[in-house]
Structures are given as structure tokens and as C-alpha cells.
N, C-alpha and C positions, 0 to 999 in steps of 0.2 A: 889376140888377148895375151897379156903378159903372163907367162907361166909361173913367174916368181910369186905374183899376187895369189894365184890359185893354191900355192903350197904353203902359205903362211899358216903355221899351226896355232890352234887355240891355246891360251895360257893354261898351264898345268897346275892343278890344285894339289896341295900337299898338306900333311899334318892336320892341324885343327881345322883349317879351312875345308879340306876334303871331307873330314869326318862330319862336320856341321852340315855340309851339303847333302851327305848321305842320309843323315838323320832327318833333315827337313824333307827329303824325298820320301823316306819311309813313313813319316807322319802323313804326308799327302796321300800315299798309297793306302794307309790304314783308314783314313777318313773316306776315301773314294770307294774302297772295295771291301773293307773289313779285314779282320785278322786272318781269315782263311786265305786271303789273296796276298798276304804279306810275305811274299817269297823273295829269296835273294835275287833271283832273276828279274822280278818286277821292279824291285828297289834299285838294282844296278842300272836298269834301263832308264828309270826316272832320273837317277842321279848322273847319268851319262858317264858311267864307269863300268868296271867289270866285276863279276862275281868273286874272283879271287881277292880283290881289294876288300870286299866285305868279309870274306871268310878269314882274312888275316886279323880282323878286329873282333868278330863275333862268330862263335862256332855253331850256334843254334839260332833258330828263329826267335825263341823266347828271349835269349840274351839280347838280340837286336831290338826286340819289342821293349824290353825294360830300359835299354839305353835310350830309346826314343822317348819314353815317358819322362825319364830324368832330364833329358835335353829340353823337352817342351815345357816341363814344369819350371825349369830355371828361366826360360825365355818369357814365360807368362806370369812370372811372380808379380803379385799385386803390391804396390807400395803401401807401407804401413801408414794409415792416417793418424794425424795428431790434431784433433779438433779442440782439445782442452776439456772434453767431458766423455764419460763412459758411453752415454747414449750416442753422442755424435760420432765417436770412433766406431762403434759397432754398426751403426747405420751406414756410415761411409764405407766400411769394409764389405758389408753385404751388398751394397749398391754397386761397388766396383766389381765384385765377383759376378753379379748378375749381368753387368754390361760386357765383361770380358770372357767369362768362362761358361755361362749356363748353356747356351746353345751348343758350344763345342763339346761340353761334357756329356750332354744328352746324346749328341750324334755319336760320340766315341763309344759311349756305353752300348748303344744299339749295334755297334760294329764288333763287339767282343764276344759274341756267343760262341764262336769257334775256339776262342782262347780258353773259355771256362770248361770246354769239353776236354781239352788236352793239357792246359797249363797247370802250374803248380801253386799259383798264388790266388788269394781271395781278393774281392774288391777292396777290402780295407788294406791289404798288402800293396795293391796297385796304387792306392791313394798315397801311401807312405813313399812309394818309389817316385811318384809325381812331385810330392812336396820336398823330398830329399832331407838333408840334415838342417834345413833352415828352422830357426826358432818359430814355433807357432805364433801367429799374430795375436791370437787371443791371450796368450800368456803375457805378452808385453802390454797389451791394452789393460788387462786386469791389474798388472803391477802398477801402472800409472794411476789407475783409478784408486787403488789402495793408498798410494802416496797422497792423493788428493782428498782422502777421507770419504770416498763415494761408496765403498763397499761395506756390507754388514760385517760385524766381528766374526772371526774364525776363518779357517781355510775354505777356499772354493775348490770343490772336487773337480777332477778332470772331466767327469761326466757332465757336471753342471756347466763348466766352461765351454763344453762342446755343443751345448743345446742350440745356440743360434745357427751354427753351420749344419747341424744334424737336421733341423727343421727346414733350413734353406735347401739342402740337397734333396730332401724328400719332396719338397714342392717342385723343384726343378725337374726331377726325374719323373714325377707323376704327370706333369703338364708338358714336358719337353719344350718349354719356352722360357724366356726370361722371367724372373720372379718380379711381379708388380711391386711398385713402391709401397702400396698399401699393405701388402702381405709382409714386406720387410718391416714396416712400422709395427704391425701386430706381433711379429716374432720378438722384436726388441721390447716394445712397451708393455705388451700384455703377458708375455711369457718370461723373457730373460731378466729384465730389470727387477720384477718382483722377487725373483730367486736370489739375486746377488746384491741389490742396492741397499745401502744403509737406510734405516727408517727415517722418514722425514719428520723432524720435530716441528712443534707448533711455531717456534721462532723462525726456523728456516723456511717453513711454508709461507709465513707472513711476509718475510723478506722486507721488513719495514723497520727503520730505526725509530724508536720511541721519541 
């Protein structure tokens, strides 16, 4: 057997490529075994690197965990829909979240009991870490709806703007499954739109030219 072939080294990862591989491995470890098993040794083994490589980037397990949330949040960002209507945008946003995040979020939540025993952040804090500094999608959706004249007069509070996703998250966490299309329709049509939509005039309801 040719000894030269046996000694060909694997390509070495550096910089952003290496860090991304480590964070992907840490995410897999988190989902597989939970926060309690998110050790530098386990992550280094999954990422095929060494513990000193991890310690040069993160000094504690919590720092590594928060880096994983930010990394995964950026990777899983949902494209902002633009359907031309407030109802269509909110329906599309919640449907995309159900398809891409619901099961993962439920699984991840179930894996974090050890974190809440020793960590410093609340679930709301962790959500902000996951979202990062990206503009909240609902802000843009409501701005567009305002420009189209779809919103009632006056400002829309942050609490009201957050109603669709608050109800969506509650449904997802209570059932640990994807949120059905009918439930999404109820959230949008029966709860959210009555709170924010402009009153329907007789002329617009008729939608008929005399």
C-alpha cells in the first residue's frame, strides 16, 4: 500500500469556517442531549477539533450556548413575506414559522431545563439572542399595512403587535407540534385583525362601482 496516500491530511478549517462548524456541532449536541450535556469536550468531539480551540473563543458554557443561539437564529431567519395585504403577510409569516421552527423550538425548549437552573437569562432573553438585532418582521408588516391604509387610526402598541406570535408560540409549546393552518387562521382573523384593522366601510364592503 502506498504510504503517501495514508498520510494525506484532512483539509484544515480556520476562522469563520471553523467557528461555524463548532457552532453547528454544539447545536446538534444541544438537541441530542440537552444543555446539561453541552460540554466543551462533547462539542469538540462532534466538531472534530480540540477543547483549547473552543476555549480561545468562549470562556464558559453559557457564552458558547448564547453564541449557538445567535448563529442558529441567523441561519434560520424567515424571509419577510410581501403578499400585498396585512392578512396575507401575517398568515404567510406564521405559516413559515410553523413549517421551519415549531418542532425545533419545542424540542429545544425541552432541552433547556438545566440551563434555567444555572443560567442567567430568561426565556424572553434567549429569544432576543436568537432573533439578534434584526428588525422584527411584524414592524415592517405593520408599516406596510399603514401605508396601504389597512390599519385603524392611532399607534399600534408593541403588545398588540406581538399578539400573533405570542398566541402562536403558546400553541406550539402546548402541543409540541406544528401549528395547524386552521389555528393560524383563527389567530389572524378572529384575534389580530379585529385589534388592528381599519373599520370596513359600507362602500369598501360592497366593493361595487355604482
